[in-house]
Chimera marker file (.cmm) of the C-alpha trace (Angstrom):
<marker_set name="trace">
<marker id="1" x="0.000" y="0.000" z="0.000" r="1" g="1" b="0" radius="0.5"/>
<marker id="2" x="2.815" y="2.191" z="0.480" r="1" g="1" b="0" radius="0.5"/>
<marker id="3" x="3.359" y="2.075" z="-3.298" r="1" g="1" b="0" radius="0.5"/>
<marker id="4" x="-0.278" y="3.037" z="-3.956" r="1" g="1" b="0" radius="0.5"/>
<marker id="5" x="-0.183" y="5.805" z="-1.377" r="1" g="1" b="0" radius="0.5"/>
<marker id="6" x="2.883" y="7.314" z="-2.864" r="1" g="1" b="0" radius="0.5"/>
<marker id="7" x="1.321" y="7.125" z="-6.345" r="1" g="1" b="0" radius="0.5"/>
<marker id="8" x="-1.808" y="8.858" z="-5.054" r="1" g="1" b="0" radius="0.5"/>
<marker id="9" x="0.335" y="11.490" z="-3.327" r="1" g="1" b="0" radius="0.5"/>
<marker id="10" x="2.098" y="12.106" z="-6.587" r="1" g="1" b="0" radius="0.5"/>
<marker id="11" x="-1.214" y="12.328" z="-8.411" r="1" g="1" b="0" radius="0.5"/>
<marker id="12" x="-2.549" y="14.988" z="-6.045" r="1" g="1" b="0" radius="0.5"/>
<marker id="13" x="0.731" y="16.904" z="-6.066" r="1" g="1" b="0" radius="0.5"/>
<marker id="14" x="0.526" y="17.364" z="-9.811" r="1" g="1" b="0" radius="0.5"/>
<marker id="15" x="-2.458" y="19.736" z="-9.699" r="1" g="1" b="0" radius="0.5"/>
<marker id="16" x="-0.775" y="21.690" z="-6.898" r="1" g="1" b="0" radius="0.5"/>
<marker id="17" x="2.347" y="22.095" z="-9.012" r="1" g="1" b="0" radius="0.5"/>
<marker id="18" x="0.222" y="23.070" z="-11.999" r="1" g="1" b="0" radius="0.5"/>
<marker id="19" x="-1.617" y="25.671" z="-9.918" r="1" g="1" b="0" radius="0.5"/>
<marker id="20" x="1.655" y="27.137" z="-8.596" r="1" g="1" b="0" radius="0.5"/>
<marker id="21" x="3.010" y="27.182" z="-12.158" r="1" g="1" b="0" radius="0.5"/>
<marker id="22" x="-0.112" y="29.017" z="-13.294" r="1" g="1" b="0" radius="0.5"/>
<marker id="23" x="0.482" y="31.710" z="-10.739" r="1" g="1" b="0" radius="0.5"/>
<marker id="24" x="3.943" y="32.290" z="-12.288" r="1" g="1" b="0" radius="0.5"/>
<marker id="25" x="2.458" y="32.890" z="-15.778" r="1" g="1" b="0" radius="0.5"/>
<marker id="26" x="1.943" y="36.675" z="-15.393" r="1" g="1" b="0" radius="0.5"/>
<marker id="27" x="5.551" y="37.074" z="-14.319" r="1" g="1" b="0" radius="0.5"/>
<marker id="28" x="6.717" y="34.933" z="-17.260" r="1" g="1" b="0" radius="0.5"/>
<marker id="29" x="4.564" y="36.992" z="-19.634" r="1" g="1" b="0" radius="0.5"/>
<marker id="30" x="6.081" y="40.231" z="-18.279" r="1" g="1" b="0" radius="0.5"/>
<marker id="31" x="9.600" y="38.789" z="-18.628" r="1" g="1" b="0" radius="0.5"/>
<marker id="32" x="8.755" y="37.736" z="-22.212" r="1" g="1" b="0" radius="0.5"/>
<marker id="33" x="7.668" y="41.300" z="-23.057" r="1" g="1" b="0" radius="0.5"/>
<marker id="34" x="10.873" y="42.663" z="-21.558" r="1" g="1" b="0" radius="0.5"/>
<marker id="35" x="12.943" y="40.079" z="-23.469" r="1" g="1" b="0" radius="0.5"/>
<marker id="36" x="11.258" y="41.156" z="-26.720" r="1" g="1" b="0" radius="0.5"/>
<marker id="37" x="12.251" y="44.759" z="-25.908" r="1" g="1" b="0" radius="0.5"/>
<marker id="38" x="15.826" y="43.617" z="-25.206" r="1" g="1" b="0" radius="0.5"/>
<marker id="39" x="15.907" y="41.703" z="-28.519" r="1" g="1" b="0" radius="0.5"/>
<marker id="40" x="14.569" y="44.776" z="-30.351" r="1" g="1" b="0" radius="0.5"/>
<marker id="41" x="17.211" y="47.026" z="-28.728" r="1" g="1" b="0" radius="0.5"/>
<marker id="42" x="20.006" y="44.520" z="-29.492" r="1" g="1" b="0" radius="0.5"/>
<marker id="43" x="18.898" y="44.412" z="-33.140" r="1" g="1" b="0" radius="0.5"/>
<marker id="44" x="19.000" y="48.219" z="-33.228" r="1" g="1" b="0" radius="0.5"/>
<marker id="45" x="22.479" y="48.262" z="-31.620" r="1" g="1" b="0" radius="0.5"/>
<marker id="46" x="23.677" y="45.647" z="-34.123" r="1" g="1" b="0" radius="0.5"/>
<marker id="47" x="22.437" y="47.863" z="-36.962" r="1" g="1" b="0" radius="0.5"/>
<marker id="48" x="24.100" y="50.926" z="-35.479" r="1" g="1" b="0" radius="0.5"/>
<marker id="49" x="27.410" y="49.159" z="-34.958" r="1" g="1" b="0" radius="0.5"/>
<marker id="50" x="27.566" y="47.840" z="-38.530" r="1" g="1" b="0" radius="0.5"/>
<marker id="51" x="28.855" y="51.265" z="-39.536" r="1" g="1" b="0" radius="0.5"/>
<marker id="52" x="31.747" y="51.023" z="-37.069" r="1" g="1" b="0" radius="0.5"/>
<marker id="53" x="33.847" y="48.648" z="-39.204" r="1" g="1" b="0" radius="0.5"/>
<marker id="54" x="34.656" y="51.302" z="-41.817" r="1" g="1" b="0" radius="0.5"/>
<marker id="55" x="35.298" y="53.758" z="-38.972" r="1" g="1" b="0" radius="0.5"/>
<marker id="56" x="37.720" y="51.269" z="-37.461" r="1" g="1" b="0" radius="0.5"/>
<marker id="57" x="39.534" y="50.968" z="-40.794" r="1" g="1" b="0" radius="0.5"/>
<marker id="58" x="39.563" y="54.772" z="-41.118" r="1" g="1" b="0" radius="0.5"/>
<marker id="59" x="40.975" y="55.074" z="-37.604" r="1" g="1" b="0" radius="0.5"/>
<marker id="60" x="43.760" y="52.648" z="-38.539" r="1" g="1" b="0" radius="0.5"/>
<marker id="61" x="44.613" y="54.859" z="-41.528" r="1" g="1" b="0" radius="0.5"/>
<marker id="62" x="44.498" y="57.949" z="-39.295" r="1" g="1" b="0" radius="0.5"/>
<marker id="63" x="46.838" y="56.240" z="-36.840" r="1" g="1" b="0" radius="0.5"/>
<marker id="64" x="49.270" y="55.436" z="-39.670" r="1" g="1" b="0" radius="0.5"/>
<marker id="65" x="49.056" y="58.959" z="-41.057" r="1" g="1" b="0" radius="0.5"/>
<marker id="66" x="49.618" y="60.581" z="-37.670" r="1" g="1" b="0" radius="0.5"/>
<marker id="67" x="52.475" y="58.321" z="-36.632" r="1" g="1" b="0" radius="0.5"/>
<marker id="68" x="54.932" y="60.949" z="-37.948" r="1" g="1" b="0" radius="0.5"/>
<marker id="69" x="53.606" y="63.593" z="-35.566" r="1" g="1" b="0" radius="0.5"/>
<marker id="70" x="56.126" y="62.577" z="-32.902" r="1" g="1" b="0" radius="0.5"/>
<marker id="71" x="59.009" y="63.471" z="-35.212" r="1" g="1" b="0" radius="0.5"/>
<marker id="72" x="57.235" y="66.666" z="-36.274" r="1" g="1" b="0" radius="0.5"/>
<marker id="73" x="56.759" y="67.592" z="-32.621" r="1" g="1" b="0" radius="0.5"/>
<marker id="74" x="60.487" y="67.036" z="-32.009" r="1" g="1" b="0" radius="0.5"/>
<marker id="75" x="61.319" y="69.289" z="-34.970" r="1" g="1" b="0" radius="0.5"/>
<marker id="76" x="58.918" y="71.965" z="-33.763" r="1" g="1" b="0" radius="0.5"/>
<marker id="77" x="60.515" y="71.766" z="-30.324" r="1" g="1" b="0" radius="0.5"/>
<marker id="78" x="63.955" y="72.227" z="-31.914" r="1" g="1" b="0" radius="0.5"/>
<marker id="79" x="62.693" y="75.217" z="-33.872" r="1" g="1" b="0" radius="0.5"/>
<marker id="80" x="61.116" y="76.625" z="-30.736" r="1" g="1" b="0" radius="0.5"/>
<marker id="81" x="64.430" y="76.312" z="-28.877" r="1" g="1" b="0" radius="0.5"/>
<marker id="82" x="66.216" y="78.032" z="-31.775" r="1" g="1" b="0" radius="0.5"/>
<marker id="83" x="63.703" y="80.889" z="-31.916" r="1" g="1" b="0" radius="0.5"/>
<marker id="84" x="65.745" y="83.371" z="-29.829" r="1" g="1" b="0" radius="0.5"/>
<marker id="85" x="68.707" y="82.915" z="-32.179" r="1" g="1" b="0" radius="0.5"/>
<marker id="86" x="66.429" y="83.146" z="-35.216" r="1" g="1" b="0" radius="0.5"/>
<marker id="87" x="64.893" y="86.359" z="-33.879" r="1" g="1" b="0" radius="0.5"/>
<marker id="88" x="68.391" y="87.771" z="-33.399" r="1" g="1" b="0" radius="0.5"/>
<marker id="89" x="69.333" y="86.759" z="-36.944" r="1" g="1" b="0" radius="0.5"/>
<marker id="90" x="66.133" y="88.320" z="-38.244" r="1" g="1" b="0" radius="0.5"/>
<marker id="91" x="66.957" y="91.552" z="-36.431" r="1" g="1" b="0" radius="0.5"/>
<marker id="92" x="70.359" y="91.607" z="-38.106" r="1" g="1" b="0" radius="0.5"/>
<marker id="93" x="68.771" y="90.743" z="-41.455" r="1" g="1" b="0" radius="0.5"/>
<marker id="94" x="66.424" y="93.686" z="-41.024" r="1" g="1" b="0" radius="0.5"/>
<marker id="95" x="69.506" y="95.895" z="-40.658" r="1" g="1" b="0" radius="0.5"/>
<marker id="96" x="71.164" y="94.325" z="-43.714" r="1" g="1" b="0" radius="0.5"/>
<marker id="97" x="69.795" y="96.767" z="-46.338" r="1" g="1" b="0" radius="0.5"/>
<marker id="98" x="71.049" y="99.708" z="-44.262" r="1" g="1" b="0" radius="0.5"/>
<marker id="99" x="74.435" y="98.035" z="-43.817" r="1" g="1" b="0" radius="0.5"/>
<marker id="100" x="74.670" y="97.182" z="-47.517" r="1" g="1" b="0" radius="0.5"/>
<marker id="101" x="73.836" y="100.785" z="-48.410" r="1" g="1" b="0" radius="0.5"/>
<marker id="102" x="76.644" y="101.978" z="-46.126" r="1" g="1" b="0" radius="0.5"/>
<marker id="103" x="79.031" y="99.471" z="-47.714" r="1" g="1" b="0" radius="0.5"/>
<marker id="104" x="78.058" y="100.614" z="-51.206" r="1" g="1" b="0" radius="0.5"/>
<marker id="105" x="78.732" y="104.229" z="-50.256" r="1" g="1" b="0" radius="0.5"/>
<marker id="106" x="82.094" y="103.229" z="-48.766" r="1" g="1" b="0" radius="0.5"/>
<marker id="107" x="83.014" y="101.238" z="-51.879" r="1" g="1" b="0" radius="0.5"/>
<marker id="108" x="82.032" y="104.191" z="-54.077" r="1" g="1" b="0" radius="0.5"/>
<marker id="109" x="84.263" y="106.525" z="-52.023" r="1" g="1" b="0" radius="0.5"/>
<marker id="110" x="87.093" y="103.987" z="-52.134" r="1" g="1" b="0" radius="0.5"/>
<marker id="111" x="86.693" y="103.640" z="-55.906" r="1" g="1" b="0" radius="0.5"/>
<marker id="112" x="86.875" y="107.408" z="-56.330" r="1" g="1" b="0" radius="0.5"/>
<marker id="113" x="89.962" y="107.557" z="-54.118" r="1" g="1" b="0" radius="0.5"/>
<marker id="114" x="91.590" y="104.731" z="-56.101" r="1" g="1" b="0" radius="0.5"/>
<marker id="115" x="90.929" y="106.615" z="-59.352" r="1" g="1" b="0" radius="0.5"/>
<marker id="116" x="92.577" y="109.742" z="-57.868" r="1" g="1" b="0" radius="0.5"/>
<marker id="117" x="95.445" y="107.597" z="-56.628" r="1" g="1" b="0" radius="0.5"/>
<marker id="118" x="95.955" y="106.065" z="-60.084" r="1" g="1" b="0" radius="0.5"/>
<marker id="119" x="95.953" y="109.533" z="-61.630" r="1" g="1" b="0" radius="0.5"/>
<marker id="120" x="98.496" y="110.627" z="-59.004" r="1" g="1" b="0" radius="0.5"/>
<marker id="121" x="100.656" y="107.557" z="-59.706" r="1" g="1" b="0" radius="0.5"/>
<marker id="122" x="100.537" y="108.307" z="-63.441" r="1" g="1" b="0" radius="0.5"/>
<marker id="123" x="101.613" y="111.890" z="-62.704" r="1" g="1" b="0" radius="0.5"/>
<marker id="124" x="104.348" y="110.625" z="-60.383" r="1" g="1" b="0" radius="0.5"/>
<marker id="125" x="105.619" y="108.222" z="-63.060" r="1" g="1" b="0" radius="0.5"/>
<marker id="126" x="105.696" y="111.068" z="-65.554" r="1" g="1" b="0" radius="0.5"/>
<marker id="127" x="107.562" y="113.291" z="-63.084" r="1" g="1" b="0" radius="0.5"/>
<marker id="128" x="110.061" y="110.511" z="-62.289" r="1" g="1" b="0" radius="0.5"/>
<marker id="129" x="110.758" y="110.055" z="-66.021" r="1" g="1" b="0" radius="0.5"/>
<marker id="130" x="111.233" y="113.776" z="-66.453" r="1" g="1" b="0" radius="0.5"/>
<marker id="131" x="113.492" y="113.893" z="-63.400" r="1" g="1" b="0" radius="0.5"/>
<marker id="132" x="115.505" y="110.967" z="-64.730" r="1" g="1" b="0" radius="0.5"/>
<marker id="133" x="115.901" y="112.823" z="-68.015" r="1" g="1" b="0" radius="0.5"/>
<marker id="134" x="117.083" y="115.953" z="-66.169" r="1" g="1" b="0" radius="0.5"/>
<marker id="135" x="119.370" y="114.120" z="-63.730" r="1" g="1" b="0" radius="0.5"/>
<marker id="136" x="120.987" y="111.824" z="-66.303" r="1" g="1" b="0" radius="0.5"/>
<marker id="137" x="123.364" y="114.513" z="-67.670" r="1" g="1" b="0" radius="0.5"/>
<marker id="138" x="124.279" y="115.510" z="-64.102" r="1" g="1" b="0" radius="0.5"/>
<marker id="139" x="125.100" y="111.887" z="-63.361" r="1" g="1" b="0" radius="0.5"/>
<marker id="140" x="127.322" y="111.644" z="-66.415" r="1" g="1" b="0" radius="0.5"/>
<marker id="141" x="129.047" y="114.841" z="-65.367" r="1" g="1" b="0" radius="0.5"/>
<marker id="142" x="129.510" y="113.530" z="-61.828" r="1" g="1" b="0" radius="0.5"/>
<marker id="143" x="131.143" y="110.409" z="-63.193" r="1" g="1" b="0" radius="0.5"/>
<marker id="144" x="133.755" y="112.637" z="-64.932" r="1" g="1" b="0" radius="0.5"/>
<marker id="145" x="134.783" y="114.379" z="-61.723" r="1" g="1" b="0" radius="0.5"/>
<marker id="146" x="138.211" y="113.147" z="-60.616" r="1" g="1" b="0" radius="0.5"/>
<marker id="147" x="138.100" y="110.511" z="-57.824" r="1" g="1" b="0" radius="0.5"/>
<marker id="148" x="134.529" y="109.454" z="-58.458" r="1" g="1" b="0" radius="0.5"/>
<marker id="149" x="135.409" y="106.312" z="-60.304" r="1" g="1" b="0" radius="0.5"/>
<marker id="150" x="137.408" y="104.953" z="-57.414" r="1" g="1" b="0" radius="0.5"/>
<marker id="151" x="134.506" y="105.389" z="-55.019" r="1" g="1" b="0" radius="0.5"/>
<marker id="152" x="132.147" y="103.668" z="-57.387" r="1" g="1" b="0" radius="0.5"/>
<marker id="153" x="134.397" y="100.599" z="-57.509" r="1" g="1" b="0" radius="0.5"/>
<marker id="154" x="134.014" y="98.201" z="-54.566" r="1" g="1" b="0" radius="0.5"/>
<marker id="155" x="137.036" y="97.710" z="-52.302" r="1" g="1" b="0" radius="0.5"/>
<marker id="156" x="138.655" y="94.247" z="-52.227" r="1" g="1" b="0" radius="0.5"/>
<link id1="1" id2="2" r="1" g="1" b="0" radius="0.2"/>
<link id1="2" id2="3" r="1" g="1" b="0" radius="0.2"/>
<link id1="3" id2="4" r="1" g="1" b="0" radius="0.2"/>
<link id1="4" id2="5" r="1" g="1" b="0" radius="0.2"/>
<link id1="5" id2="6" r="1" g="1" b="0" radius="0.2"/>
<link id1="6" id2="7" r="1" g="1" b="0" radius="0.2"/>
<link id1="7" id2="8" r="1" g="1" b="0" radius="0.2"/>
<link id1="8" id2="9" r="1" g="1" b="0" radius="0.2"/>
<link id1="9" id2="10" r="1" g="1" b="0" radius="0.2"/>
<link id1="10" id2="11" r="1" g="1" b="0" radius="0.2"/>
<link id1="11" id2="12" r="1" g="1" b="0" radius="0.2"/>
<link id1="12" id2="13" r="1" g="1" b="0" radius="0.2"/>
<link id1="13" id2="14" r="1" g="1" b="0" radius="0.2"/>
<link id1="14" id2="15" r="1" g="1" b="0" radius="0.2"/>
<link id1="15" id2="16" r="1" g="1" b="0" radius="0.2"/>
<link id1="16" id2="17" r="1" g="1" b="0" radius="0.2"/>
<link id1="17" id2="18" r="1" g="1" b="0" radius="0.2"/>
<link id1="18" id2="19" r="1" g="1" b="0" radius="0.2"/>
<link id1="19" id2="20" r="1" g="1" b="0" radius="0.2"/>
<link id1="20" id2="21" r="1" g="1" b="0" radius="0.2"/>
<link id1="21" id2="22" r="1" g="1" b="0" radius="0.2"/>
<link id1="22" id2="23" r="1" g="1" b="0" radius="0.2"/>
<link id1="23" id2="24" r="1" g="1" b="0" radius="0.2"/>
<link id1="24" id2="25" r="1" g="1" b="0" radius="0.2"/>
<link id1="25" id2="26" r="1" g="1" b="0" radius="0.2"/>
<link id1="26" id2="27" r="1" g="1" b="0" radius="0.2"/>
<link id1="27" id2="28" r="1" g="1" b="0" radius="0.2"/>
<link id1="28" id2="29" r="1" g="1" b="0" radius="0.2"/>
<link id1="29" id2="30" r="1" g="1" b="0" radius="0.2"/>
<link id1="30" id2="31" r="1" g="1" b="0" radius="0.2"/>
<link id1="31" id2="32" r="1" g="1" b="0" radius="0.2"/>
<link id1="32" id2="33" r="1" g="1" b="0" radius="0.2"/>
<link id1="33" id2="34" r="1" g="1" b="0" radius="0.2"/>
<link id1="34" id2="35" r="1" g="1" b="0" radius="0.2"/>
<link id1="35" id2="36" r="1" g="1" b="0" radius="0.2"/>
<link id1="36" id2="37" r="1" g="1" b="0" radius="0.2"/>
<link id1="37" id2="38" r="1" g="1" b="0" radius="0.2"/>
<link id1="38" id2="39" r="1" g="1" b="0" radius="0.2"/>
<link id1="39" id2="40" r="1" g="1" b="0" radius="0.2"/>
<link id1="40" id2="41" r="1" g="1" b="0" radius="0.2"/>
<link id1="41" id2="42" r="1" g="1" b="0" radius="0.2"/>
<link id1="42" id2="43" r="1" g="1" b="0" radius="0.2"/>
<link id1="43" id2="44" r="1" g="1" b="0" radius="0.2"/>
<link id1="44" id2="45" r="1" g="1" b="0" radius="0.2"/>
<link id1="45" id2="46" r="1" g="1" b="0" radius="0.2"/>
<link id1="46" id2="47" r="1" g="1" b="0" radius="0.2"/>
<link id1="47" id2="48" r="1" g="1" b="0" radius="0.2"/>
<link id1="48" id2="49" r="1" g="1" b="0" radius="0.2"/>
<link id1="49" id2="50" r="1" g="1" b="0" radius="0.2"/>
<link id1="50" id2="51" r="1" g="1" b="0" radius="0.2"/>
<link id1="51" id2="52" r="1" g="1" b="0" radius="0.2"/>
<link id1="52" id2="53" r="1" g="1" b="0" radius="0.2"/>
<link id1="53" id2="54" r="1" g="1" b="0" radius="0.2"/>
<link id1="54" id2="55" r="1" g="1" b="0" radius="0.2"/>
<link id1="55" id2="56" r="1" g="1" b="0" radius="0.2"/>
<link id1="56" id2="57" r="1" g="1" b="0" radius="0.2"/>
<link id1="57" id2="58" r="1" g="1" b="0" radius="0.2"/>
<link id1="58" id2="59" r="1" g="1" b="0" radius="0.2"/>
<link id1="59" id2="60" r="1" g="1" b="0" radius="0.2"/>
<link id1="60" id2="61" r="1" g="1" b="0" radius="0.2"/>
<link id1="61" id2="62" r="1" g="1" b="0" radius="0.2"/>
<link id1="62" id2="63" r="1" g="1" b="0" radius="0.2"/>
<link id1="63" id2="64" r="1" g="1" b="0" radius="0.2"/>
<link id1="64" id2="65" r="1" g="1" b="0" radius="0.2"/>
<link id1="65" id2="66" r="1" g="1" b="0" radius="0.2"/>
<link id1="66" id2="67" r="1" g="1" b="0" radius="0.2"/>
<link id1="67" id2="68" r="1" g="1" b="0" radius="0.2"/>
<link id1="68" id2="69" r="1" g="1" b="0" radius="0.2"/>
<link id1="69" id2="70" r="1" g="1" b="0" radius="0.2"/>
<link id1="70" id2="71" r="1" g="1" b="0" radius="0.2"/>
<link id1="71" id2="72" r="1" g="1" b="0" radius="0.2"/>
<link id1="72" id2="73" r="1" g="1" b="0" radius="0.2"/>
<link id1="73" id2="74" r="1" g="1" b="0" radius="0.2"/>
<link id1="74" id2="75" r="1" g="1" b="0" radius="0.2"/>
<link id1="75" id2="76" r="1" g="1" b="0" radius="0.2"/>
<link id1="76" id2="77" r="1" g="1" b="0" radius="0.2"/>
<link id1="77" id2="78" r="1" g="1" b="0" radius="0.2"/>
<link id1="78" id2="79" r="1" g="1" b="0" radius="0.2"/>
<link id1="79" id2="80" r="1" g="1" b="0" radius="0.2"/>
<link id1="80" id2="81" r="1" g="1" b="0" radius="0.2"/>
<link id1="81" id2="82" r="1" g="1" b="0" radius="0.2"/>
<link id1="82" id2="83" r="1" g="1" b="0" radius="0.2"/>
<link id1="83" id2="84" r="1" g="1" b="0" radius="0.2"/>
<link id1="84" id2="85" r="1" g="1" b="0" radius="0.2"/>
<link id1="85" id2="86" r="1" g="1" b="0" radius="0.2"/>
<link id1="86" id2="87" r="1" g="1" b="0" radius="0.2"/>
<link id1="87" id2="88" r="1" g="1" b="0" radius="0.2"/>
<link id1="88" id2="89" r="1" g="1" b="0" radius="0.2"/>
<link id1="89" id2="90" r="1" g="1" b="0" radius="0.2"/>
<link id1="90" id2="91" r="1" g="1" b="0" radius="0.2"/>
<link id1="91" id2="92" r="1" g="1" b="0" radius="0.2"/>
<link id1="92" id2="93" r="1" g="1" b="0" radius="0.2"/>
<link id1="93" id2="94" r="1" g="1" b="0" radius="0.2"/>
<link id1="94" id2="95" r="1" g="1" b="0" radius="0.2"/>
<link id1="95" id2="96" r="1" g="1" b="0" radius="0.2"/>
<link id1="96" id2="97" r="1" g="1" b="0" radius="0.2"/>
<link id1="97" id2="98" r="1" g="1" b="0" radius="0.2"/>
<link id1="98" id2="99" r="1" g="1" b="0" radius="0.2"/>
<link id1="99" id2="100" r="1" g="1" b="0" radius="0.2"/>
<link id1="100" id2="101" r="1" g="1" b="0" radius="0.2"/>
<link id1="101" id2="102" r="1" g="1" b="0" radius="0.2"/>
<link id1="102" id2="103" r="1" g="1" b="0" radius="0.2"/>
<link id1="103" id2="104" r="1" g="1" b="0" radius="0.2"/>
<link id1="104" id2="105" r="1" g="1" b="0" radius="0.2"/>
<link id1="105" id2="106" r="1" g="1" b="0" radius="0.2"/>
<link id1="106" id2="107" r="1" g="1" b="0" radius="0.2"/>
<link id1="107" id2="108" r="1" g="1" b="0" radius="0.2"/>
<link id1="108" id2="109" r="1" g="1" b="0" radius="0.2"/>
<link id1="109" id2="110" r="1" g="1" b="0" radius="0.2"/>
<link id1="110" id2="111" r="1" g="1" b="0" radius="0.2"/>
<link id1="111" id2="112" r="1" g="1" b="0" radius="0.2"/>
<link id1="112" id2="113" r="1" g="1" b="0" radius="0.2"/>
<link id1="113" id2="114" r="1" g="1" b="0" radius="0.2"/>
<link id1="114" id2="115" r="1" g="1" b="0" radius="0.2"/>
<link id1="115" id2="116" r="1" g="1" b="0" radius="0.2"/>
<link id1="116" id2="117" r="1" g="1" b="0" radius="0.2"/>
<link id1="117" id2="118" r="1" g="1" b="0" radius="0.2"/>
<link id1="118" id2="119" r="1" g="1" b="0" radius="0.2"/>
<link id1="119" id2="120" r="1" g="1" b="0" radius="0.2"/>
<link id1="120" id2="121" r="1" g="1" b="0" radius="0.2"/>
<link id1="121" id2="122" r="1" g="1" b="0" radius="0.2"/>
<link id1="122" id2="123" r="1" g="1" b="0" radius="0.2"/>
<link id1="123" id2="124" r="1" g="1" b="0" radius="0.2"/>
<link id1="124" id2="125" r="1" g="1" b="0" radius="0.2"/>
<link id1="125" id2="126" r="1" g="1" b="0" radius="0.2"/>
<link id1="126" id2="127" r="1" g="1" b="0" radius="0.2"/>
<link id1="127" id2="128" r="1" g="1" b="0" radius="0.2"/>
<link id1="128" id2="129" r="1" g="1" b="0" radius="0.2"/>
<link id1="129" id2="130" r="1" g="1" b="0" radius="0.2"/>
<link id1="130" id2="131" r="1" g="1" b="0" radius="0.2"/>
<link id1="131" id2="132" r="1" g="1" b="0" radius="0.2"/>
<link id1="132" id2="133" r="1" g="1" b="0" radius="0.2"/>
<link id1="133" id2="134" r="1" g="1" b="0" radius="0.2"/>
<link id1="134" id2="135" r="1" g="1" b="0" radius="0.2"/>
<link id1="135" id2="136" r="1" g="1" b="0" radius="0.2"/>
<link id1="136" id2="137" r="1" g="1" b="0" radius="0.2"/>
<link id1="137" id2="138" r="1" g="1" b="0" radius="0.2"/>
<link id1="138" id2="139" r="1" g="1" b="0" radius="0.2"/>
<link id1="139" id2="140" r="1" g="1" b="0" radius="0.2"/>
<link id1="140" id2="141" r="1" g="1" b="0" radius="0.2"/>
<link id1="141" id2="142" r="1" g="1" b="0" radius="0.2"/>
<link id1="142" id2="143" r="1" g="1" b="0" radius="0.2"/>
<link id1="143" id2="144" r="1" g="1" b="0" radius="0.2"/>
<link id1="144" id2="145" r="1" g="1" b="0" radius="0.2"/>
<link id1="145" id2="146" r="1" g="1" b="0" radius="0.2"/>
<link id1="146" id2="147" r="1" g="1" b="0" radius="0.2"/>
<link id1="147" id2="148" r="1" g="1" b="0" radius="0.2"/>
<link id1="148" id2="149" r="1" g="1" b="0" radius="0.2"/>
<link id1="149" id2="150" r="1" g="1" b="0" radius="0.2"/>
<link id1="150" id2="151" r="1" g="1" b="0" radius="0.2"/>
<link id1="151" id2="152" r="1" g="1" b="0" radius="0.2"/>
<link id1="152" id2="153" r="1" g="1" b="0" radius="0.2"/>
<link id1="153" id2="154" r="1" g="1" b="0" radius="0.2"/>
<link id1="154" id2="155" r="1" g="1" b="0" radius="0.2"/>
<link id1="155" id2="156" r="1" g="1" b="0" radius="0.2"/>
</marker_set>
């Protein structure tokens, strides 16, 4: 009888389980509605993220293209450090036209002086030739004076 009693107990427990399961149906229905909303949102997210693959590829290209920026930054830093010297050079370059003008004026004055000097040297050469022509007879006469030939000869 113990076998029959346990079978009857199982038989009566089935409707109790069914009734308790029926009470869970509203909660299951609510969860099902929420799951449908989750599925709908996931489908929307999947659609939105489909466009990210090209963006990812574009970002890879951007990363490659900007990889040289470190070297550029180093160069800019070097230029920045050199700026005081470059400003000083620029200041001197700004004065260059004035300096060049002064040099041109000085060269023009020097050129004029050189032309006067050449004219003076030509006049001096002419005067020396004339003087040589005048002094030559005196030199011949001086060579005829007695005792002059001995002085002109070197002593042994």
